[in-house]
N, CA, C and O of each residue as an XYZ file, in Angstrom:
256
protein
N      22.885    -26.298     27.986
C      21.932    -25.522     28.760
C      22.039    -24.054     28.365
O      23.137    -23.504     28.278
N      20.894    -23.426     28.127
C      20.859    -22.008     27.765
C      20.732    -21.197     29.054
O      19.937    -21.517     29.938
N      21.523    -20.162     29.130
C      21.456    -19.293     30.299
C      20.074    -18.647     30.388
O      19.463    -18.375     29.354
N      19.565    -18.394     31.602
C      18.207    -17.847     31.757
C      18.026    -16.505     31.045
O      16.989    -16.280     30.420
N      19.014    -15.609     31.129
C      18.854    -14.298     30.477
C      18.836    -14.445     28.962
O      18.078    -13.754     28.282
N      19.656    -15.328     28.434
C      19.690    -15.555     26.995
C      18.391    -16.190     26.520
O      17.866    -15.827     25.467
N      17.878    -17.127     27.288
C      16.620    -17.762     26.934
C      15.490    -16.744     26.943
O      14.647    -16.747     26.046
N      15.463    -15.870     27.949
C      14.455    -14.812     28.029
C      14.566    -13.885     26.821
O      13.555    -13.520     26.221
N      15.795    -13.502     26.462
C      15.999    -12.603     25.333
C      15.533    -13.250     24.026
O      14.936    -12.581     23.182
N      15.801    -14.535     23.857
C      15.359    -15.230     22.652
C      13.839    -15.290     22.567
O      13.266    -15.076     21.499
N      13.191    -15.577     23.676
C      11.733    -15.628     23.682
C      11.123    -14.262     23.392
O      10.170    -14.152     22.621
N      11.669    -13.235     24.006
C      11.145    -11.884     23.785
C      11.362    -11.460     22.345
O      10.476    -10.854     21.742
N      12.526    -11.766     21.779
C      12.786    -11.366     20.400
C      11.867    -12.101     19.425
O      11.469    -11.526     18.411
N      11.522    -13.353     19.706
C      10.596    -14.079     18.845
C       9.188    -13.511     18.928
O       8.496    -13.405     17.916
N       8.772    -13.152     20.114
C       7.432    -12.604     20.306
C       7.332    -11.206     19.709
O       6.319    -10.877     19.092
N       8.338    -10.393     19.876
C       8.290     -9.003     19.431
C       8.301     -8.876     17.906
O       7.966     -7.811     17.388
N       8.666     -9.903     17.191
C       8.613     -9.832     15.736
C       7.183     -9.698     15.241
O       6.948     -9.143     14.167
N       6.232    -10.195     16.006
C       4.852    -10.189     15.566
C       4.021     -9.092     16.197
O       2.880     -8.879     15.786
N       4.547     -8.400     17.168
C       3.811     -7.320     17.825
C       4.395     -6.006     17.338
O       5.481     -5.602     17.752
N       3.663     -5.348     16.458
C       4.111     -4.065     15.938
C       2.959     -3.087     16.026
O       1.845     -3.390     15.598
N       3.218     -1.939     16.568
C       2.213     -0.904     16.643
C       2.453      0.158     15.585
O       3.533      0.230     14.998
N       1.446      0.979     15.346
C       1.564      2.073     14.398
C       1.620      3.385     15.159
O       0.904      3.590     16.140
N       2.480      4.259     14.687
C       2.586      5.578     15.275
C       1.495      6.450     14.664
O       1.499      6.696     13.457
N       0.574      6.913     15.479
C      -0.555      7.689     14.957
C      -0.172      9.106     14.580
O      -0.924      9.773     13.868
N       0.961      9.579     15.031
C       1.374     10.939     14.699
C       2.290     10.982     13.489
O       2.700     12.061     13.063
N       2.615      9.828     12.933
C       3.506      9.776     11.778
C       2.762     10.194     10.516
O       1.634      9.763     10.277
N       3.404     11.040      9.708
C       2.797     11.457      8.460
C       3.238     10.518      7.345
O       4.255      9.834      7.460
N       2.464     10.494      6.271
C       2.797      9.647      5.138
C       3.806     10.351      4.248
O       3.698     11.554      4.009
N       4.772      9.614      3.767
C       5.747     10.171      2.852
C       5.123     10.374      1.483
O       5.416     11.360      0.807
N       4.265      9.449      1.070
C       3.592      9.532     -0.214
C       2.100      9.699      0.020
O       1.591      9.301      1.068
N       1.392     10.283     -0.944
C      -0.063     10.417     -0.792
C      -0.729      9.045     -0.666
O      -0.204      8.033     -1.130
N      -1.867      9.042     -0.042
C      -2.577      7.794      0.190
C      -3.130      7.246     -1.128
O      -3.143      6.030     -1.321
N      -3.581      8.097     -2.025
C      -4.128      7.632     -3.297
C      -3.610      8.499     -4.438
O      -3.105      9.600     -4.220
N      -3.743      7.987     -5.653
C      -3.309      8.751     -6.817
C      -4.199      9.961     -7.063
O      -3.739     10.958     -7.619
N      -5.454      9.892     -6.663
C      -6.354     11.035     -6.822
C      -5.810     12.268     -6.108
O      -5.935     13.387     -6.605
N      -5.222     12.060     -4.970
C      -4.651     13.186     -4.224
C      -3.311     13.626     -4.792
O      -2.914     14.779     -4.621
N      -2.616     12.731     -5.459
C      -1.289     13.038     -5.975
C      -1.329     13.790     -7.298
O      -0.403     14.539     -7.607
N      -2.388     13.601     -8.084
C      -2.472     14.193     -9.418
C      -3.341     15.442     -9.361
O      -4.455     15.413     -8.839
N      -2.821     16.532     -9.902
C      -3.577     17.791     -9.934
C      -4.800     17.651    -10.831
O      -4.848     16.796    -11.715
N      -5.791     18.514    -10.581
C      -7.024     18.476    -11.358
C      -6.789     18.823    -12.824
O      -7.516     18.331    -13.688
N      -5.802     19.650    -13.128
C      -5.562     20.070    -14.514
C      -4.403     19.317    -15.164
O      -3.846     19.789    -16.155
N      -4.033     18.163    -14.630
C      -2.951     17.368    -15.192
C      -3.420     16.638    -16.447
O      -4.574     16.220    -16.538
N      -2.511     16.488    -17.418
C      -2.847     15.855    -18.698
C      -3.235     14.387    -18.554
O      -3.970     13.856    -19.387
N      -2.759     13.744    -17.530
C      -3.056     12.322    -17.363
C      -4.546     12.088    -17.122
O      -5.035     10.985    -17.364
N      -5.261     13.076    -16.662
C      -6.704     12.932    -16.454
C      -7.437     12.818    -17.793
O      -8.479     12.166    -17.866
N      -6.911     13.440    -18.849
C      -7.504     13.311    -20.177
C      -7.347     11.869    -20.670
O      -8.274     11.293    -21.238
N      -6.176     11.304    -20.447
C      -5.939      9.910    -20.836
C      -6.872      8.990    -20.066
O      -7.409      8.033    -20.623
N      -7.063      9.279    -18.791
C      -7.969      8.470    -17.969
C      -9.390      8.528    -18.508
O     -10.065      7.500    -18.562
N      -9.859      9.708    -18.909
C     -11.198      9.834    -19.480
C     -11.318      9.070    -20.796
O     -12.336      8.433    -21.064
N     -10.277      9.139    -21.606
C     -10.305      8.413    -22.880
C     -10.362      6.903    -22.655
O     -11.159      6.209    -23.286
N      -9.538      6.406    -21.777
C      -9.517      4.959    -21.505
C     -10.852      4.502    -20.947
O     -11.329      3.422    -21.294
N     -11.457      5.301    -20.093
C     -12.766      4.933    -19.551
C     -13.859      4.946    -20.609
O     -14.846      4.221    -20.486
N     -13.694      5.764    -21.651
C     -14.734      5.866    -22.677
C     -14.654      4.751    -23.720
O     -15.625      4.522    -24.441
N     -13.521      4.053    -23.815
C     -13.355      2.983    -24.802
C     -14.100      1.741    -24.322
O     -13.957      1.309    -23.178
N     -14.897      1.182    -25.226
C     -15.615     -0.048    -24.902
C     -14.749     -1.238    -25.289
O     -14.510     -1.475    -26.473
N     -14.288     -1.972    -24.319
C     -13.400     -3.088    -24.581
C     -14.118     -4.258    -25.248
O     -13.477     -5.063    -25.924
N     -15.428     -4.369    -25.072
C     -16.179     -5.432    -25.719
C     -16.155     -5.283    -27.238
O     -16.233     -6.277    -27.961
N     -16.046     -4.037    -27.728
C     -15.976     -3.812    -29.176
C     -14.702     -4.408    -29.772
O     -14.664     -4.713    -30.965
N     -13.689     -4.573    -28.980
C     -12.420     -5.150    -29.439
C     -12.257     -6.603    -29.012
O     -11.148     -7.137    -28.989
N     -13.371     -7.227    -28.677
C     -13.466     -8.649    -28.305
C     -12.699     -9.018    -27.038
O     -12.217    -10.143    -26.903
N     -12.589     -8.073    -26.117
C     -12.040     -8.389    -24.801
C     -13.175     -8.924    -23.931
O     -14.302     -8.433    -23.991
N     -12.872     -9.900    -23.149
C     -13.860    -10.449    -22.222
C     -13.588     -9.901    -20.828
O     -12.482    -10.033    -20.303
N     -14.582     -9.300    -20.249
C     -14.463     -8.707    -18.908
C     -15.223     -9.580    -17.941
O     -16.409     -9.857    -18.120
N     -14.521    -10.008    -16.915
C     -15.152    -10.872    -15.899
C     -15.659    -10.045    -14.753
O     -16.219    -10.588    -13.800
């Protein structure tokens, strides 16, 4: 036989695993997107422009 307080604690602990709230005042440690993380004059933006300009079909890649 399980003691009533122990049984209550087990039930509450099982239920509380699935009920989680979000703190609305908490700030993010990391930026939400890479666009915000990378400066406008960063060199990686040049690489991004180059990759976007390459036509993958010319190299026989199939894009779905």
